[in-house]
C-alpha positions in Angstrom: -73.0 -27.2 -4.4 -74.5 -31.0 -4.2 -71.5 -33.6 -3.6 -71.6 -36.0 -6.1 -70.3 -39.5 -6.3 -67.8 -39.4 -9.3 -66.3 -42.5 -11.1 -62.9 -42.1 -13.2 -63.1 -45.0 -15.3 -59.8 -46.4 -16.6 -57.7 -43.7 -14.9 -54.5 -44.6 -13.2 -52.9 -41.0 -12.9 -55.4 -39.6 -10.4 -55.5 -36.4 -12.0 -59.2 -36.0 -12.8 -60.3 -37.9 -9.6 -57.9 -35.5 -7.4 -59.6 -32.4 -9.3 -62.8 -33.6 -8.4 -61.9 -34.4 -4.5 -60.6 -31.1 -4.3 -63.9 -29.7 -5.5 -65.5 -31.6 -2.5 -66.8 -34.6 -4.3 -66.8 -38.0 -3.5 -64.4 -39.4 -6.6 -62.8 -42.6 -6.9 -60.6 -43.9 -10.0 -60.8 -47.5 -11.4 -58.4 -49.1 -13.4 -56.7 -52.6 -13.9 -53.4 -51.0 -12.8 -52.8 -49.5 -9.5 -53.0 -45.4 -9.2 -49.6 -43.6 -9.7 -51.0 -41.3 -6.7 -52.7 -42.5 -3.4 -56.3 -41.7 -2.9 -59.7 -43.6 -3.6 -58.7 -46.3 -6.3 -60.0 -49.4 -7.2 -58.0 -51.6 -8.6 -59.8 -54.1 -10.8 -62.7 -54.4 -13.6 -64.9 -51.0 -13.9 -67.4 -53.0 -15.3 -67.9 -54.8 -11.5 -68.7 -51.6 -10.1 -70.3 -49.4 -12.9 -73.9 -50.2 -11.2 -72.8 -48.6 -8.0 -74.4 -45.5 -7.1 -72.5 -42.7 -9.6 -73.9 -39.4 -10.4 -71.1 -38.8 -13.0 -68.8 -41.1 -15.0 -65.7 -40.0 -17.0 -64.4 -42.7 -18.6 -61.1 -43.3 -20.6 -61.6 -46.7 -22.5 -58.2 -48.0 -23.6 -57.5 -46.5 -27.4 -54.9 -49.2 -28.5 -57.7 -50.9 -30.9 -59.7 -47.8 -31.2 -57.6 -44.6 -32.0 -56.9 -43.8 -35.8 -53.5 -43.4 -35.2 -53.3 -47.1 -35.5 -55.1 -47.8 -38.7 -52.3 -49.8 -40.3 -53.0 -52.4 -37.9 -56.7 -52.4 -37.8 -57.2 -55.4 -40.3 -54.9 -57.7 -38.1 -56.7 -56.6 -34.8 -60.4 -57.0 -36.1 -61.4 -59.3 -32.8 -59.6 -56.8 -30.3 -61.3 -53.9 -32.0 -64.7 -55.6 -31.7 -64.0 -56.2 -28.0 -62.9 -52.6 -27.5 -66.0 -51.2 -29.2 -68.1 -53.6 -27.1 -66.6 -52.0 -23.9 -66.9 -48.3 -25.1 -71.0 -49.3 -25.6 -71.1 -50.7 -22.1 -69.6 -47.7 -20.6 -72.2 -45.5 -22.6 -75.1 -47.5 -21.6 -74.3 -47.4 -17.8 -77.1 -46.1 -15.6 -75.4 -43.2 -14.9 -77.0 -39.8 -15.4 -74.0 -38.2 -16.7 -71.2 -39.6 -18.6 -68.1 -38.5 -20.8 -66.2 -40.9 -22.7 -62.8 -39.5 -23.6 -60.6 -40.8 -26.5 -58.3 -40.0 -29.4 -59.6 -39.5 -32.8 -61.0 -42.7 -33.1 -63.3 -45.5 -34.9 -65.6 -44.9 -32.1 -67.0 -41.8 -34.2 -67.9 -44.1 -37.1 -68.7 -47.2 -35.4 -70.9 -45.8 -32.6 -71.5 -42.2 -33.0 -69.8 -38.7 -33.7 -68.1 -37.2 -30.6 -70.3 -34.2 -29.0 -66.8 -32.0 -28.7 -63.2 -32.2 -29.9 -61.0 -30.1 -27.1 -57.0 -29.5 -27.3 -54.7 -29.0 -24.5 -53.8 -25.8 -25.9 -57.4 -24.7 -24.8 -56.6 -25.4 -21.2 -53.3 -24.0 -20.2 -51.0 -26.2 -22.0 -49.1 -25.4 -25.3 -49.3 -28.7 -27.0 -51.8 -30.3 -29.3 -53.4 -33.7 -28.7 -56.9 -33.8 -30.2 -59.4 -35.5 -27.4 -62.6 -36.2 -28.2 -65.5 -36.1 -25.7 -68.8 -38.0 -26.0 -71.4 -36.7 -23.7 -74.3 -37.8 -21.8 -76.3 -35.2 -20.0 -73.3 -32.9 -19.5 -72.5 -29.3 -21.3 -69.4 -29.0 -23.6 -66.0 -27.9 -21.6 -65.5 -24.2 -22.2 -61.8 -23.5 -23.1 -60.6 -22.1 -19.6 -56.9 -20.5 -20.9 -56.0 -20.4 -24.5 -52.4 -20.1 -24.9 -50.0 -20.0 -27.8 -47.9 -22.7 -29.2 -48.8 -25.8 -30.6 -46.0 -28.4 -29.7 -46.9 -31.8 -31.2 -45.0 -33.2 -28.0 -47.1 -36.3 -27.6 -47.0 -37.2 -31.3 -43.3 -36.5 -31.3 -42.7 -38.9 -28.3 -39.9 -41.5 -28.9 -40.7 -44.9 -28.4 -40.3 -46.5 -25.0 -41.7 -49.0 -22.8 -44.0 -46.5 -21.1 -45.0 -44.6 -24.3 -48.6 -45.7 -24.4 -49.1 -45.0 -20.8 -47.6 -41.6 -20.8 -49.5 -40.7 -24.1 -52.8 -41.4 -22.0 -52.6 -39.0 -19.2 -54.7 -36.5 -19.0 -53.5 -32.8 -18.8 -54.1 -31.0 -15.5 -55.7 -28.2 -17.1 -58.3 -30.5 -18.7 -59.0 -32.2 -15.2 -59.3 -29.0 -13.5 -62.1 -27.8 -16.3 -63.8 -31.0 -16.0 -64.0 -30.7 -12.1 -65.0 -27.1 -12.2 -67.5 -27.2 -14.9 -69.1 -30.5 -14.5 -69.0 -30.7 -10.5 
């Protein structure tokens, strides 16, 4: 196994970063906010480091202005939506051999291109639903690792709170582990 330089863009939880570190890779997370767990984390704009020597990037662009769950607000947020789509394009066009862009069902599908794959937490050991789209460059589709029964809509039913958006964006551990195992 070749040790890779892995960038996890727009990740504050450190889950995917640490899954790759456990597999022996030089993995770094980068976000505008601090990491919730200690480890190799760059607090800042990912575009400032995107041209470093990365072998793989897994990016989670903020979905606030992209996700169709917020479609009722689209007409009031057109400027923010254009900026969000420009950011996604910059991530996709990075000079990194292997790229995964992760987002919920969103306008990326209609404004840029359809996702290569849609995964669910229940395919990776979590009995919950949360359709997650993956736009891939030079990466295989993720193979489910542990299909479980139970299809709880936990994320959808999450009550309003100060941290709701942040909590909804955290990657499930089973998905993080599958990415590290299959793409590392």
